C-alpha positions, 0 to 999 in steps of 0.5 A, a space after each residue: 527578387 521575383 515579382 509578386 505575380 510571377 507566372 510559374 516556370 518563366 519568372 527569374 530574379 532579375 528583369 533582364 533575366 525574365 525577358 531572356 527566359 521569355 525568349 526561349 523558344 519551344 524548340 529548346 523545351 523537350 517534347 513528350 512523344 507519345 499521348 500522355 495525361 498526368 494525375 498529380 496527387 496532392 495540392 500542396 506547394 510542391 505538388 501544385 508546382 510539379 503539376 504546373 510544369 508538367 501541364 506545359 507538356 501534357 494535359 495535367 490534373 492536380 487533385 486535392 482533398 479541400 474543395 475550396 482549394 481545388 476550386 480556387 486553382 481550377 477557377 482562379 489559377 492560383 494556390 494562395 494557401 501554399 504558393 502565394 503570388 504565383 499564377 498557375 498555368 490556365 491549362 492545369 485542371 483540378 479536382 477532388 475526384 481521386 479516382 477519376 483523376 487517376 483513371 484517366 492518367 498515363 502518369 500518376 505523380 504522388 505529392 502526399 507527405 509519407 505519413 498519408 501516402 499509403 492511405 491515399 494511394 490505397 483510395 486511388 489504386 483501383 484506377 491506377 493501371 499496372 503499366 502506368 509510371 508512378 512518381 513519388 515526390 515524398 522525402 520521408 520513411 513510412 513509420 512502423 514498416 520502415 519502407 520507402 515510398 516506392 516500396 509502399 507503392 509496390 506494396 499497395 499496387 500489388 501487380 504494378 510494373 516494378 521498373 515503372 515506379 519512380 522518384 523525383 528528388 533534389 534541391 527543389 524549394 517549391 517557391 523558388 522553382 515555382 518563381 521560375 529561378 533556375 534549379 535542377 532535380 533527379 528522376 530516379 527510375 529503374 527503367 531507363 526508357 521510363 526515366 527518360 520519358 518522365 525527364 522529358 515531362 519535368 523539364 521546363 525553361 528553368 527547371 533541369 532534370 537528370 535521370 538516375 537508376 538508383 532509386 534506393 540511394 535517391 530516396 534515402 538521401 531525400 529522407 535523411 537530408 531532412 533529419 540533418 537539416 533539423 540539426 542544422 537549424 537547431 545549431 543556427 538557432 542556438 547561435 552557431 556560426 558557419 564553421 559549425 554549419 559546414 561541419 554538420 552538413 559535411 558529417 551529415 553527409 557522411 551519415 547519409 551516405 553510410 546508410 544509403 550504401 548499407 541499404 543498397 544505394 550507389 555511392 556517387 548518388 550522395 555527391 549528386 543532386 539528390 544527396 549533396 544538392 538537397 542537403 545543402 539547400 535544405 540545411 541553409 534555406 530559411 524556406 526550408 520547413 525542417 530547418 525552420 523546425 530546428 531553428 525554432 527548437 534552438 530558440 527554445 520553442 517546443 516541438 508541439 508549439 512549432 508544429 501547431 503553428 504551421 500548415 505544411 509538413 516537415 517530414 523529418 519530424 516524423 521520419 527521424 524515428 524510422 530512419 534511426 531503426 533503419 540504421 540500427 537494423 543495418 548497424 550503421 552509426 548516425 550520431 547526428 541523426 541520433 542527437 536530433 532524435 533525442 531532442 525531438 522524442 526524448 526532451 533533450 535540450 538542443 543546447 546539448 547537441 553540439 557539445 555531445 557531438 563534439 566530444 565524441 571519440 576521435 575517429 578517422 573521417 572515413 570511419 564506417 566506409 569500407 
């Protein structure tokens, strides 16, 4: 496994692989052509990881609301609260001054969870220029409005260029990416020139990024996979085995694709990194926050108890209700998500989840796809 003092972006699991990654020359890293400066808003595990990767290519400032954490990042080049054992690049700057960070940026990356996304962006808005690409890392749906994060961005930044709002998403467990374990992701943006520029900015020796113009599909997949991961974790906590997991993941993918296509996403997106890739990682990894919540529910713990004892956000706990509302709006059936919602919000017993799903009316595998 990676060393306890991994340097972000170049560490791989085995010694020989670490040495090989160090031997990768600068010519193999993408170059960022025009003068670029980055502000990453949110100093959690994923925001810190992305900021560290981007700092290899351009001056990068990481904003956090906690002064002590920001001081640690700036002075000690660590984030022990969210990325213990990882050494951050010395070039990465950190600040508590949100407007100053955004005013100097030619790219703004929003690494704030969906429930706090709007409020933070509203504070930053006066300093964000209309032509600056804004990249969302959040995988959720805003409660009440049912908006995706790119839609929230454009609602807050009223005069912003609609084609320069993007999403970075995929099977990206922050700690593994920070350790330099090989991973891949997708930058989704309507403007392909902007997508390619952001792609170059996000790439590292061990983090490969692809482009995709399907912003809607990538965002829906990123939000929905959290719900299916809660179901997967619950089944594991109840003691069900690999066949059950495979069935939940596969039928969960069908629910994700049905909703995504109904909302305007492209079908092939859900077979890619933003869809199947992210779903597999989130449903199978012990590092997955949403799977962990489900696992604890399956063991019999209450949701309040689980949430109280964690310092990170499981987006699926908040997004499930909004996604079920979206599905009802477009008349899409999502039985797994509905059962997760019943467990989270209605007090249903987790033990009822799998039997009820199994005893539903028999249907064709491609039911719901035209």
